[in-house]
N, CA, C and O of each residue as an XYZ file, in Angstrom:
916
protein
N     110.388     -0.914   -130.707
C     110.125      0.438   -130.230
C     109.198      1.150   -131.214
O     109.466      1.192   -132.415
N     108.115      1.702   -130.696
C     107.167      2.417   -131.525
C     107.321      3.909   -131.283
O     107.604      4.341   -130.166
N     107.133      4.688   -132.333
C     107.245      6.130   -132.177
C     106.580      6.844   -133.314
O     105.904      6.220   -134.132
N     106.758      8.143   -133.383
C     106.186      8.928   -134.463
C     107.170     10.004   -134.860
O     107.995     10.437   -134.057
N     107.077     10.426   -136.094
C     107.961     11.450   -136.615
C     107.153     12.359   -137.520
O     106.600     11.900   -138.520
N     107.075     13.633   -137.192
C     106.366     14.579   -138.040
C     106.798     15.982   -137.692
O     107.273     16.255   -136.590
N     106.625     16.864   -138.652
C     106.847     18.269   -138.437
C     105.532     19.005   -138.621
O     104.645     18.509   -139.316
N     105.385     20.172   -138.018
C     104.127     20.922   -138.192
C     103.773     21.092   -139.665
O     104.612     21.499   -140.470
N     102.543     20.782   -140.008
C     102.090     20.943   -141.385
C     102.412     19.784   -142.293
O     102.024     19.793   -143.461
N     103.123     18.770   -141.783
C     103.476     17.612   -142.594
C     102.623     16.405   -142.190
O     102.079     16.385   -141.086
N     102.498     15.393   -143.072
C     101.743     14.190   -142.710
C     102.339     13.515   -141.479
O     103.550     13.557   -141.259
N     101.466     12.886   -140.672
C     101.941     12.149   -139.510
C     102.586     10.848   -139.982
O     102.094     10.222   -140.921
N     103.673     10.436   -139.349
C     104.348      9.194   -139.716
C     104.530      8.343   -138.451
O     105.089      8.818   -137.463
N     104.064      7.099   -138.479
C     104.347      6.120   -137.435
C     105.469      5.219   -137.940
O     105.541      4.908   -139.129
N     106.335      4.805   -137.033
C     107.429      3.952   -137.491
C     107.830      2.970   -136.397
O     107.530      3.176   -135.221
N     108.511      1.901   -136.800
C     109.047      0.897   -135.895
C     110.549      0.808   -136.118
O     110.997      0.636   -137.251
N     111.344      0.926   -135.030
C     112.795      0.760   -135.147
C     113.151     -0.712   -134.991
O     112.824     -1.333   -133.979
N     113.825     -1.270   -136.003
C     114.330     -2.644   -135.872
C     115.671     -2.662   -135.151
O     115.958     -3.596   -134.402
N     116.478     -1.663   -135.364
C     117.691     -1.490   -134.571
C     118.000      0.000   -134.519
O     117.209      0.796   -135.024
N     119.118      0.406   -133.930
C     119.389      1.826   -133.714
C     119.701      2.551   -135.008
O     119.703      3.782   -135.027
N     119.971      1.811   -136.119
C     120.350      2.459   -137.372
C     119.278      2.352   -138.463
O     119.209      3.216   -139.336
N     118.423      1.284   -138.426
C     117.512      0.998   -139.525
C     116.069      1.183   -139.068
O     115.654      0.575   -138.081
N     115.315      1.993   -139.755
C     113.909      2.212   -139.409
C     113.006      1.945   -140.600
O     113.398      2.187   -141.741
N     111.806      1.450   -140.349
C     110.807      1.240   -141.371
C     109.673      2.222   -141.109
O     109.069      2.192   -140.036
N     109.374      3.095   -142.075
C     108.388      4.159   -141.901
C     107.071      3.794   -142.586
O     107.050      3.396   -143.751
N     105.991      3.936   -141.851
C     104.651      3.671   -142.376
C     103.803      4.926   -142.169
O     103.642      5.361   -141.029
N     103.258      5.523   -143.230
C     102.466      6.744   -143.061
C     101.142      6.472   -142.353
O     100.503      5.447   -142.590
N     100.742      7.381   -141.498
C      99.446      7.320   -140.828
C      98.438      8.064   -141.713
O      98.448      9.293   -141.777
N      97.581      7.318   -142.385
C      96.670      7.901   -143.365
C      95.256      8.111   -142.823
O      94.343      8.452   -143.576
N      95.082      7.910   -141.533
C      93.750      8.103   -140.958
C      93.332      9.567   -141.066
O      94.132     10.474   -140.834
N      92.048      9.782   -141.426
C      91.519     11.143   -141.518
C      91.165     11.644   -140.127
O      90.758     10.874   -139.257
N      91.325     12.930   -139.936
C      91.003     13.539   -138.654
C      89.495     13.753   -138.535
O      88.764     13.692   -139.524
N      89.050     14.005   -137.313
C      87.634     14.308   -137.099
C      87.228     15.566   -137.857
O      86.115     15.655   -138.376
N      88.131     16.530   -137.917
C      87.840     17.771   -138.651
C      87.665     17.498   -140.139
O      86.796     18.095   -140.775
N      88.472     16.610   -140.703
C      88.344     16.263   -142.117
C      87.010     15.557   -142.389
O      86.373     15.789   -143.416
N      86.602     14.701   -141.463
C      85.333     13.985   -141.642
C      84.147     14.934   -141.540
O      83.181     14.805   -142.293
N      84.214     15.886   -140.613
C      83.123     16.863   -140.490
C      83.049     17.753   -141.731
O      81.962     18.108   -142.188
N      84.210     18.107   -142.268
C      84.223     18.896   -143.505
C      83.602     18.093   -144.646
O      82.874     18.643   -145.472
N      83.889     16.801   -144.691
C      83.304     15.942   -145.720
C      81.784     15.844   -145.554
O      81.050     15.806   -146.541
N      81.318     15.804   -144.303
C      79.883     15.747   -144.049
C      79.189     17.009   -144.553
O      78.129     16.933   -145.174
N      79.784     18.163   -144.288
C      79.198     19.414   -144.767
C      79.190     19.456   -146.303
O      78.256     19.977   -146.913
N      80.228     18.907   -146.908
C      80.272     18.847   -148.367
C      79.173     17.937   -148.911
O      78.531     18.267   -149.909
N      78.954     16.801   -148.263
C      77.892     15.888   -148.692
C      76.518     16.546   -148.541
O      75.639     16.358   -149.382
N      76.338     17.315   -147.467
C      75.082     18.047   -147.290
C      74.875     19.076   -148.399
O      73.760     19.265   -148.886
N      75.967     19.739   -148.792
C      75.867     20.696   -149.901
C      75.473     19.990   -151.194
O      74.715     20.534   -151.996
N      75.992     18.772   -151.396
C      75.608     17.988   -152.575
C      74.128     17.647   -152.532
O      73.443     17.733   -153.551
N      73.624     17.260   -151.361
C      72.198     16.974   -151.221
C      71.361     18.199   -151.566
O      70.366     18.101   -152.285
N      71.769     19.345   -151.051
C      71.025     20.576   -151.320
C      71.012     20.903   -152.811
O      69.979     21.289   -153.359
N      72.157     20.748   -153.460
C      72.255     21.088   -154.884
C      71.403     20.149   -155.737
O      70.670     20.600   -156.618
N      71.499     18.857   -155.477
C      70.711     17.901   -156.270
C      69.225     18.023   -155.967
O      68.396     17.847   -156.859
N      68.878     18.323   -154.715
C      67.471     18.513   -154.363
C      66.880     19.707   -155.100
O      65.759     19.638   -155.602
N      67.636     20.805   -155.164
C      67.156     21.993   -155.875
C      66.972     21.694   -157.359
O      66.016     22.165   -157.975
N      67.878     20.918   -157.930
C      67.774     20.564   -159.338
C      66.580     19.639   -159.577
O      65.867     19.793   -160.569
N      66.360     18.682   -158.679
C      65.179     17.813   -158.793
C      63.909     18.650   -158.759
O      63.022     18.474   -159.593
N      63.823     19.558   -157.797
C      62.616     20.374   -157.641
C      62.378     21.282   -158.845
O      61.249     21.699   -159.105
N      63.463     21.588   -159.585
C      63.328     22.415   -160.790
C      62.934     21.591   -162.007
O      62.734     22.140   -163.090
N      62.820     20.257   -161.836
C      62.345     19.427   -162.931
C      63.288     18.353   -163.429
O      62.910     17.562   -164.292
N      64.517     18.300   -162.906
C      65.484     17.281   -163.341
C      65.342     16.065   -162.438
O      66.053     15.940   -161.441
N      64.431     15.175   -162.784
C      64.064     14.087   -161.884
C      65.192     13.078   -161.666
O      65.257     12.443   -160.613
N      66.086     12.925   -162.659
C      67.161     11.947   -162.472
C      68.147     12.354   -161.377
O      68.997     11.557   -160.981
N      68.037     13.579   -160.889
C      68.885     13.975   -159.757
C      68.612     13.101   -158.531
O      69.436     13.031   -157.620
N      67.455     12.436   -158.512
C      67.171     11.523   -157.404
C      68.230     10.434   -157.293
O      68.510      9.946   -156.198
N      68.819     10.051   -158.422
C      69.858      9.019   -158.395
C      71.137      9.553   -157.756
O      71.861      8.809   -157.095
N      71.415     10.838   -157.951
C      72.561     11.441   -157.267
C      72.263     11.606   -155.779
O      73.151     11.457   -154.940
N      71.013     11.915   -155.463
C      70.636     11.971   -154.050
C      70.857     10.612   -153.390
O      71.330     10.541   -152.256
N      70.520      9.547   -154.088
C      70.720      8.204   -153.548
C      72.202      7.907   -153.340
O      72.575      7.252   -152.366
N      73.035      8.381   -154.242
C      74.474      8.154   -154.115
C      75.019      8.829   -152.869
O      75.808      8.232   -152.137
N      74.607     10.067   -152.618
C      75.070     10.774   -151.424
C      74.515     10.117   -150.161
O      75.241      9.944   -149.181
N      73.239      9.753   -150.179
C      72.666      9.064   -149.028
C      73.406      7.763   -148.750
O      73.620      7.402   -147.593
N      73.796      7.064   -149.804
C      74.585      5.851   -149.632
C      75.936      6.137   -148.999
O      76.387      5.384   -148.136
N      76.588      7.217   -149.418
C      77.872      7.592   -148.815
C      77.738      7.818   -147.321
O      78.645      7.504   -146.550
N      76.608      8.363   -146.920
C      76.395      8.719   -145.521
C      75.890      7.556   -144.676
O      76.191      7.487   -143.484
N      75.124      6.638   -145.276
C      74.359      5.677   -144.475
C      74.576      4.214   -144.810
O      74.427      3.363   -143.933
N      74.919      3.893   -146.040
C      74.851      2.509   -146.509
C      76.107      1.728   -146.139
O      77.216      2.114   -146.509
N      75.930      0.637   -145.414
C      77.058     -0.200   -145.032
C      77.673     -0.847   -146.264
O      76.960     -1.355   -147.130
N      79.011     -0.825   -146.337
C      79.723     -1.475   -147.417
C      80.325     -2.786   -146.959
O      80.042     -3.262   -145.859
N      81.144     -3.359   -147.794
C      81.790     -4.627   -147.459
C      83.154     -4.373   -146.841
O      83.822     -3.386   -147.150
N      83.552     -5.281   -145.962
C      84.875     -5.174   -145.363
C      85.032     -3.924   -144.514
O      84.259     -3.687   -143.587
N      86.036     -3.134   -144.840
C      86.349     -1.943   -144.051
C      85.646     -0.685   -144.566
O      85.908      0.411   -144.070
N      84.759     -0.828   -145.552
C      84.067      0.336   -146.106
C      82.934      0.736   -145.173
O      81.942      0.019   -145.041
N      83.089      1.884   -144.531
C      82.100      2.367   -143.574
C      81.481      3.662   -144.076
O      82.197      4.528   -144.577
N      80.160      3.815   -143.953
C      79.536      5.080   -144.328
C      80.014      6.206   -143.410
O      80.432      5.964   -142.278
N      79.946      7.422   -143.907
C      80.536      8.554   -143.196
C      79.921      8.758   -141.813
O      80.643      9.073   -140.866
N      78.612      8.588   -141.675
C      77.998      8.791   -140.363
C      78.437      7.745   -139.349
O      78.426      8.016   -138.149
N      78.821      6.566   -139.799
C      79.394      5.573   -138.894
C      80.813      5.982   -138.500
O      81.194      5.866   -137.335
N      81.590      6.460   -139.467
C      82.940      6.950   -139.145
C      82.902      8.052   -138.098
O      83.788      8.141   -137.248
N      81.876      8.889   -138.162
C      81.740      9.991   -137.210
C      81.058      9.576   -135.909
O      80.966     10.378   -134.979
N      80.584      8.346   -135.832
C      79.910      7.883   -134.629
C      78.538      8.496   -134.426
O      78.051      8.560   -133.297
N      77.901      8.952   -135.509
C      76.624      9.660   -135.406
C      75.413      8.793   -135.723
O      74.337      9.009   -135.165
N      75.574      7.820   -136.607
C      74.407      7.145   -137.170
C      73.531      6.493   -136.107
O      72.305      6.552   -136.207
N      74.121      5.884   -135.108
C      73.346      5.167   -134.090
C      72.903      6.067   -132.944
O      72.173      5.629   -132.055
N      73.345      7.332   -132.962
C      73.090      8.202   -131.806
C      72.034      9.265   -132.054
O      71.377      9.705   -131.111
N      71.854      9.689   -133.301
C      70.925     10.788   -133.563
C      69.549     10.257   -133.966
O      69.465      9.207   -134.603
N      68.467     10.959   -133.607
C      67.132     10.558   -134.075
C      66.925     11.006   -135.513
O      67.344     12.097   -135.901
N      66.277     10.156   -136.299
C      66.024     10.438   -137.711
C      64.566     10.845   -137.904
O      63.654     10.214   -137.368
N      64.363     11.908   -138.677
C      63.021     12.391   -138.957
C      62.339     11.465   -139.964
O      62.899     11.163   -141.018
N      61.141     11.021   -139.635
C      60.354     10.184   -140.537
C      59.047     10.892   -140.865
O      58.305     11.293   -139.968
N      58.768     11.044   -142.159
C      57.484     11.594   -142.612
C      56.615     10.503   -143.223
O      55.606     10.797   -143.865
N      57.004      9.242   -143.026
C      56.295      8.123   -143.648
C      54.995      7.821   -142.913
O      54.962      7.753   -141.685
N      53.951      7.644   -143.668
C      52.678      7.203   -143.110
C      52.605      5.689   -143.170
O      53.358      5.049   -143.903
N      51.698      5.126   -142.399
C      51.453      3.691   -142.497
C      50.813      3.392   -143.858
O      50.088      4.220   -144.409
N      51.087      2.223   -144.378
C      50.570      1.886   -145.707
C      49.696      0.628   -145.634
O      50.159     -0.467   -145.955
N      48.434      0.781   -145.211
C      47.535     -0.383   -145.173
C      47.291     -0.939   -146.560
O      47.429     -0.231   -147.558
N      46.928     -2.208   -146.618
C      46.796     -2.899   -147.904
C      45.687     -2.333   -148.780
O      45.724     -2.496   -149.999
N      44.691     -1.663   -148.173
C      43.577     -1.153   -148.983
C      43.799      0.283   -149.441
O      42.894      0.888   -150.016
N      44.976      0.836   -149.201
C      45.254      2.214   -149.592
C      45.849      2.252   -150.995
O      46.650      1.390   -151.356
N      45.465      3.234   -151.774
C      46.060      3.418   -153.094
C      46.379      4.905   -153.277
O      45.487      5.740   -153.124
N      47.623      5.254   -153.600
C      48.732      4.321   -153.800
C      49.336      3.873   -152.473
O      49.169      4.553   -151.460
N      50.020      2.766   -152.463
C      50.680      2.260   -151.262
C      52.101      2.832   -151.208
O      53.090      2.101   -151.232
N      52.162      4.116   -151.136
C      53.424      4.861   -151.090
C      53.395      5.767   -149.875
O      52.444      6.526   -149.689
N      54.433      5.696   -149.043
C      54.403      6.346   -147.737
C      54.968      7.752   -147.731
O      54.789      8.468   -146.746
N      55.651      8.183   -148.801
C      56.385      9.446   -148.762
C      56.005     10.414   -149.874
O      56.650     11.452   -150.024
N      54.978     10.104   -150.658
C      54.650     10.947   -151.806
C      53.145     11.151   -151.923
O      52.345     10.413   -151.348
N      52.788     12.188   -152.695
C      51.409     12.478   -153.052
C      51.240     12.297   -154.557
O      52.224     12.264   -155.296
N      50.002     12.180   -155.007
C      49.728     12.209   -156.438
C      49.449     13.653   -156.814
O      48.517     14.263   -156.289
N      50.256     14.212   -157.730
C      50.111     15.601   -158.137
C      49.565     15.724   -159.544
O      49.702     14.811   -160.358
N      48.958     16.834   -159.818
C      48.432     17.131   -161.152
C      49.300     18.207   -161.791
O      49.675     19.187   -161.147
N      49.612     18.006   -163.075
C      50.406     19.002   -163.781
C      51.613     18.373   -164.437
O      51.896     17.193   -164.230
N      52.322     19.150   -165.222
C      53.474     18.637   -165.937
C      53.071     18.040   -167.267
O      51.892     18.030   -167.621
N      54.040     17.549   -167.996
C      53.796     17.038   -169.350
C      52.850     15.841   -169.354
O      52.083     15.653   -170.299
N      52.906     15.028   -168.287
C      52.098     13.814   -168.249
C      50.766     14.002   -167.531
O      49.971     13.065   -167.454
N      50.516     15.182   -167.010
C      49.249     15.446   -166.361
C      49.176     14.974   -164.920
O      48.698     15.717   -164.064
N      49.633     13.768   -164.624
C      49.594     13.191   -163.284
C      50.998     12.713   -162.933
O      51.682     12.120   -163.766
N      51.419     12.967   -161.718
C      52.750     12.534   -161.307
C      52.799     12.335   -159.811
O      51.928     12.801   -159.075
N      53.827     11.639   -159.372
C      54.083     11.472   -157.948
C      54.938     12.634   -157.466
O      55.950     12.970   -158.082
N      54.523     13.249   -156.355
C      55.208     14.418   -155.831
C      55.626     14.170   -154.383
O      54.781     13.815   -153.561
N      56.912     14.347   -154.046
C      57.330     14.188   -152.648
C      56.690     15.261   -151.773
O      56.433     16.375   -152.231
N      56.440     14.925   -150.540
C      55.807     15.870   -149.620
C      56.514     17.221   -149.608
O      55.869     18.270   -149.630
N      57.847     17.185   -149.572
C      58.607     18.433   -149.424
C      58.400     19.365   -150.619
O      58.340     20.583   -150.450
N      58.291     18.804   -151.812
C      58.086     19.637   -152.996
C      56.660     20.174   -153.059
O      56.420     21.254   -153.599
N      55.713     19.413   -152.503
C      54.318     19.841   -152.501
C      54.037     20.863   -151.405
O      52.948     21.434   -151.346
N      55.029     21.094   -150.533
C      54.814     22.012   -149.427
C      53.925     21.432   -148.340
O      53.318     22.171   -147.566
N      53.848     20.112   -148.283
C      52.983     19.419   -147.325
C      53.805     18.988   -146.116
O      54.827     18.318   -146.268
N      53.364     19.369   -144.911
C      54.015     18.960   -143.666
C      53.145     17.900   -143.008
O      52.144     18.245   -142.379
N      53.487     16.635   -143.129
C      52.625     15.569   -142.615
C      52.426     15.683   -141.097
O      53.401     15.830   -140.361
N      51.191     15.617   -140.626
C      50.950     15.693   -139.182
C      51.467     14.470   -138.432
O      51.595     14.497   -137.208
N      51.768     13.389   -139.172
C      52.270     12.176   -138.531
C      53.808     12.140   -138.465
O      54.387     11.110   -138.119
N      54.457     13.243   -138.791
C      55.929     13.287   -138.713
C      56.403     12.937   -137.309
O      55.844     13.413   -136.320
N      57.437     12.104   -137.227
C      57.951     11.672   -135.928
C      59.431     11.331   -136.071
O      59.998     11.469   -137.155
N      60.049     10.894   -135.000
C      61.460     10.535   -135.018
C      61.615      9.049   -134.727
O      60.827      8.447   -133.998
N      62.655      8.479   -135.321
C      62.954      7.066   -135.127
C      64.448      6.851   -134.937
O      65.263      7.662   -135.375
N      64.797      5.754   -134.281
C      66.182      5.328   -134.274
C      66.569      4.917   -135.698
O      65.719      4.531   -136.499
N      67.873      5.009   -135.995
C      68.301      4.777   -137.378
C      67.812      3.452   -137.931
O      67.223      3.417   -139.011
N      68.045      2.360   -137.213
C      67.705      1.044   -137.758
C      66.221      0.953   -138.101
O      65.857      0.391   -139.134
N      65.365      1.503   -137.244
C      63.923      1.469   -137.508
C      63.565      2.362   -138.695
O      62.732      1.992   -139.522
N      64.185      3.527   -138.780
C      63.956      4.449   -139.900
C      64.410      3.827   -141.218
O      63.694      3.899   -142.216
N      65.572      3.229   -141.227
C      66.197      2.667   -142.425
C      65.374      1.512   -142.984
O      65.256      1.359   -144.200
N      64.808      0.702   -142.096
C      64.066     -0.489   -142.522
C      62.560     -0.253   -142.602
O      61.815     -1.182   -142.914
N      62.093      0.970   -142.326
C      60.659      1.253   -142.362
C      60.111      1.132   -143.783
O      60.711      1.684   -144.706
N      58.992      0.430   -143.995
C      58.409      0.319   -145.342
C      57.968      1.677   -145.872
O      57.325      2.455   -145.167
N      58.327      1.950   -147.134
C      57.892      3.196   -147.780
C      57.131      2.914   -149.075
O      56.641      3.837   -149.725
N      57.034      1.635   -149.447
C      56.269      1.224   -150.624
C      55.766     -0.185   -150.389
O      56.493     -1.033   -149.873
N      54.519     -0.436   -150.767
C      53.953     -1.766   -150.609
C      53.259     -2.229   -151.873
O      52.587     -1.442   -152.539
N      53.412     -3.486   -152.205
C      52.747     -4.054   -153.382
C      51.413     -4.662   -152.968
O      51.128     -4.810   -151.780
N      50.600     -5.014   -153.962
C      49.276     -5.549   -153.691
C      49.323     -6.859   -152.910
O      48.380     -7.184   -152.189
N      50.410     -7.610   -153.047
C      50.503     -8.892   -152.348
C      51.122     -8.766   -150.955
O      51.404     -9.775   -150.308
N      51.336     -7.528   -150.492
C      51.794     -7.319   -149.127
C      53.290     -7.162   -148.944
O      53.742     -6.895   -147.831
N      54.069     -7.320   -149.995
C      55.516     -7.126   -149.871
C      55.852     -5.637   -149.852
O      55.081     -4.816   -150.348
N      57.011     -5.291   -149.275
C      57.353     -3.874   -149.110
C      58.801     -3.595   -149.499
O      59.641     -4.493   -149.547
N      59.063     -2.318   -149.776
C      60.419     -1.793   -149.924
C      60.654     -0.786   -148.813
O      59.765     -0.005   -148.477
N      61.847     -0.806   -148.247
C      62.226      0.138   -147.195
C      63.051      1.281   -147.787
O      63.386      1.264   -148.971
N      63.374      2.269   -146.960
C      64.281      3.330   -147.405
C      65.611      2.732   -147.862
O      66.167      3.145   -148.880
N      66.111      1.770   -147.116
C      67.369      1.109   -147.481
C      67.268      0.498   -148.869
O      68.189      0.647   -149.672
N      66.180     -0.181   -149.166
C      65.987     -0.802   -150.483
C      65.980      0.233   -151.595
O      66.596      0.025   -152.640
N      65.284      1.355   -151.381
C      65.182      2.390   -152.409
C      66.541      3.029   -152.664
O      66.936      3.207   -153.816
N      67.260      3.377   -151.594
C      68.578      3.996   -151.742
C      69.537      3.045   -152.447
O      70.238      3.444   -153.377
N      69.570      1.791   -152.009
C      70.494      0.823   -152.612
C      70.181      0.618   -154.086
O      71.091      0.587   -154.915
N      68.896      0.475   -154.424
C      68.521      0.223   -155.808
C      68.933      1.377   -156.720
O      69.528      1.153   -157.774
N      68.618      2.610   -156.319
C      68.945      3.762   -157.161
C      70.446      3.998   -157.235
O      70.964      4.380   -158.284
N      71.132      3.777   -156.150
C      72.584      4.036   -156.114
C      73.379      2.929   -156.797
O      74.279      3.210   -157.588
N      73.057      1.684   -156.499
C      73.925      0.572   -156.894
C      73.416     -0.235   -158.077
O      74.147     -1.074   -158.604
N      72.165      0.002   -158.514
C      71.615     -0.803   -159.601
C      70.994      0.021   -160.723
O      70.874     -0.463   -161.848
N      70.594      1.265   -160.432
C      69.799      2.031   -161.388
C      70.494      3.303   -161.868
O      69.837      4.218   -162.363
N      71.830      3.366   -161.724
C      72.562      4.444   -162.365
C      73.178      5.497   -161.478
O      73.893      6.369   -161.973
N      72.919      5.445   -160.147
C      73.569      6.418   -159.274
C      75.079      6.268   -159.299
O      75.803      7.203   -159.639
N      75.551      5.072   -158.933
C      76.980      4.757   -159.017
C      77.249      3.562   -159.914
O      78.396      3.286   -160.264
N      76.193      2.855   -160.284
C      76.344      1.672   -161.144
C      74.994      1.379   -161.780
O      73.947      1.658   -161.196
N      75.028      0.811   -162.985
C      73.784      0.435   -163.680
C      73.840     -1.050   -164.001
O      74.693     -1.497   -164.768
N      72.915     -1.819   -163.405
C      72.877     -3.263   -163.621
C      72.157     -3.615   -164.916
O      71.344     -2.842   -165.422
N      72.470     -4.791   -165.441
C      71.778     -5.302   -166.632
C      70.335     -5.674   -166.327
O      69.487     -5.655   -167.219
N      70.048     -6.015   -165.066
C      68.710     -6.435   -164.672
C      68.222     -5.585   -163.502
O      69.020     -5.019   -162.755
N      66.888     -5.504   -163.353
C      66.325     -4.882   -162.164
C      66.748     -5.682   -160.944
O      66.906     -6.902   -161.005
N      66.929     -4.978   -159.837
C      67.319     -5.673   -158.611
C      66.242     -6.617   -158.104
O      66.552     -7.663   -157.534
N      64.971     -6.257   -158.307
C      63.849     -7.111   -157.923
C      62.616     -6.649   -158.684
O      62.611     -5.569   -159.274
N      61.570     -7.471   -158.669
C      60.352     -7.049   -159.338
C      59.696     -5.871   -158.619
O      58.982     -5.085   -159.242
N      59.937     -5.744   -157.304
C      59.403     -4.593   -156.565
C      60.105     -3.309   -156.983
O      59.465     -2.263   -157.095
N      61.407     -3.376   -157.214
C      62.140     -2.205   -157.688
C      61.619     -1.756   -159.045
O      61.503     -0.558   -159.301
N      61.305     -2.708   -159.913
C      60.734     -2.364   -161.220
C      59.330     -1.803   -161.061
O      58.949     -0.871   -161.769
N      58.556     -2.366   -160.132
C      57.177     -1.934   -159.943
C      57.097     -0.482   -159.483
O      56.318      0.298   -160.030
N      57.902     -0.110   -158.471
C      57.840      1.259   -157.959
C      58.346      2.265   -159.002
O      57.937      3.426   -158.995
N      59.238      1.819   -159.900
C      59.782      2.714   -160.920
C      58.844      2.902   -162.105
O      58.768      3.988   -162.679
N      58.140      1.850   -162.464
C      57.397      1.893   -163.724
C      55.900      2.107   -163.571
O      55.266      2.665   -164.466
N      55.315      1.670   -162.440
C      53.873      1.828   -162.259
C      53.498      2.541   -160.975
O      52.410      3.109   -160.885
N      54.371      2.525   -159.981
C      54.052      3.147   -158.708
C      52.993      2.389   -157.935
O      53.220      2.013   -156.785
N      51.870      2.162   -158.529
C      50.791      1.374   -157.933
C      50.011      0.762   -159.083
O      49.497      1.470   -159.949
N      49.929     -0.563   -159.082
C      49.349     -1.247   -160.236
C      47.860     -0.967   -160.421
O      47.297     -1.318   -161.458
N      47.211     -0.341   -159.436
C      45.791     -0.015   -159.567
C      45.557      1.403   -160.092
O      44.415      1.798   -160.326
N      46.637      2.169   -160.277
C      46.498      3.555   -160.706
C      47.000      3.733   -162.133
O      47.932      3.058   -162.570
N      46.364      4.656   -162.849
C      46.826      4.975   -164.194
C      46.386      6.381   -164.548
O      45.488      6.942   -163.919
N      47.024      6.942   -165.559
C      46.665      8.250   -166.091
C      46.402      8.077   -167.584
O      47.319      7.761   -168.342
N      45.175      8.277   -168.003
C      44.795      8.046   -169.388
C      45.130      6.627   -169.832
O      45.536      6.398   -170.972
N      44.955      5.682   -168.917
C      45.206      4.287   -169.229
C      46.663      3.877   -169.167
O      46.991      2.727   -169.459
N      47.554      4.802   -168.788
C      48.986      4.495   -168.723
C      49.445      4.490   -167.264
O      48.915      5.245   -166.449
N      50.432      3.641   -166.925
C      50.955      3.642   -165.553
C      51.572      4.997   -165.204
O      52.073      5.704   -166.078
N      51.531      5.343   -163.939
C      52.182      6.559   -163.454
C      53.581      6.165   -162.984
O      53.726      5.448   -161.994
N      54.596      6.627   -163.682
C      55.966      6.191   -163.418
C      56.683      7.108   -162.426
O      56.182      8.164   -162.040
N      57.865      6.664   -162.035
C      58.846      7.450   -161.273
C      58.493      7.676   -159.818
O      58.952      8.648   -159.219
N      57.680      6.792   -159.230
C      57.424      6.896   -157.797
C      58.708      6.706   -156.998
O      58.853      7.273   -155.914
N      59.645      5.911   -157.524
C      60.909      5.690   -156.805
C      61.723      6.975   -156.707
O      62.401      7.205   -155.706
N      61.660      7.823   -157.752
C      62.429      9.069   -157.733
C      61.827     10.055   -156.739
O      62.555     10.714   -155.996
N      60.506     10.157   -156.722
C      59.846     11.040   -155.760
C      60.080     10.555   -154.331
O      60.292     11.357   -153.421
N      60.041      9.237   -154.142
C      60.305      8.673   -152.819
C      61.724      9.002   -152.368
O      61.947      9.350   -151.208
N      62.683      8.890   -153.289
C      64.072      9.196   -152.962
C      64.249     10.667   -152.589
O      65.020     10.995   -151.687
N      63.536     11.545   -153.284
C      63.625     12.976   -152.954
C      63.168     13.227   -151.522
O      63.778     14.022   -150.807
N      62.098     12.556   -151.099
C      61.606     12.764   -149.737
C      62.548     12.152   -148.700
O      62.732     12.715   -147.621
N      63.145     11.003   -149.022
C      64.148     10.414   -148.128
C      65.310     11.382   -147.934
O      65.793     11.560   -146.816
N      65.758     12.005   -149.018
C      66.855     12.965   -148.934
C      66.460     14.169   -148.090
O      67.280     14.693   -147.336
N      65.208     14.612   -148.210
C      64.738     15.727   -147.374
C      64.789     15.345   -145.902
O      65.250     16.127   -145.070
N      64.319     14.150   -145.579
C      64.343     13.686   -144.180
C      65.768     13.652   -143.647
O      66.034     14.117   -142.538
N      66.682     13.102   -144.436
C      68.065     13.003   -143.997
C      68.699     14.382   -143.829
O      69.413     14.628   -142.857
N      68.438     15.273   -144.775
C      68.990     16.625   -144.690
C      68.508     17.335   -143.435
O      69.308     17.929   -142.713
N      67.210     17.278   -143.168
C      66.670     17.940   -141.983
C      67.191     17.291   -140.699
O      67.438     17.981   -139.710
N      67.356     15.979   -140.715
C      67.916     15.279   -139.569
C      69.323     15.768   -139.253
O      69.642     16.056   -138.099
N      70.159     15.860   -140.276
C      71.561     16.247   -140.079
C      71.704     17.733   -139.743
O      72.555     18.105   -138.934
N      70.898     18.563   -140.342
C      70.983     19.984   -140.022
C      70.604     20.230   -138.565
O      71.185     21.088   -137.900
N      69.638     19.479   -138.081
C      69.271     19.585   -136.657
C      70.406     19.083   -135.764
O      70.722     19.702   -134.748
N      71.012     17.969   -136.140
C      72.086     17.378   -135.332
C      73.334     18.245   -135.294
O      74.080     18.219   -134.315
N      73.567     19.015   -136.354
C      74.796     19.818   -136.449
C      74.641     21.235   -135.897
O      75.605     22.000   -135.889
N      73.455     21.589   -135.440
C      73.264     22.943   -134.894
C      74.038     23.115   -133.591
O      73.998     24.186   -132.986
């Protein structure tokens, strides 16, 4: 016999009666839809806070942005599901993409950032949102296409997607874990040189991965704010 036992304001309890005198109680620990929506709004607030800090000059906030994006989007192992999957939203809502195509003869081969002048190093990579640039090629994509869309390309034609950038910053480069080794040579390339054909005073222009992550977070934030209206 299956049943439930709870009082108003108390945790829900599911139980199985083995006989009329002995019962085994198992707590129902599933989160409600309201709890998940509250968590989503909290994650959005985290994105806003880290984005504001990044824009004020704290570039490592991009790693915290990657951690939140991972919480919302990145598939885990076993029963670990990202929050948007728990809410049934990830496959249903259109995602805003500001990424341009990255032909092999373009420099830099970065789809979400501009080269900016200023700051201590003179030249830097700037995400579209921080530069105040609204790309005319902005469009919407289904999640899977958005997630796997190339946002960085190397000279030999290999690419990194949004998924690759988020995973690397979150799980390998200090967002939630720091690996002893780079995840791949492409992850090192986007972090240390951005584009091997570009330099500033003979030095590589670093941190393209952080600027790229900032723009990914902007896309996700705008996508979710539209979906929640």
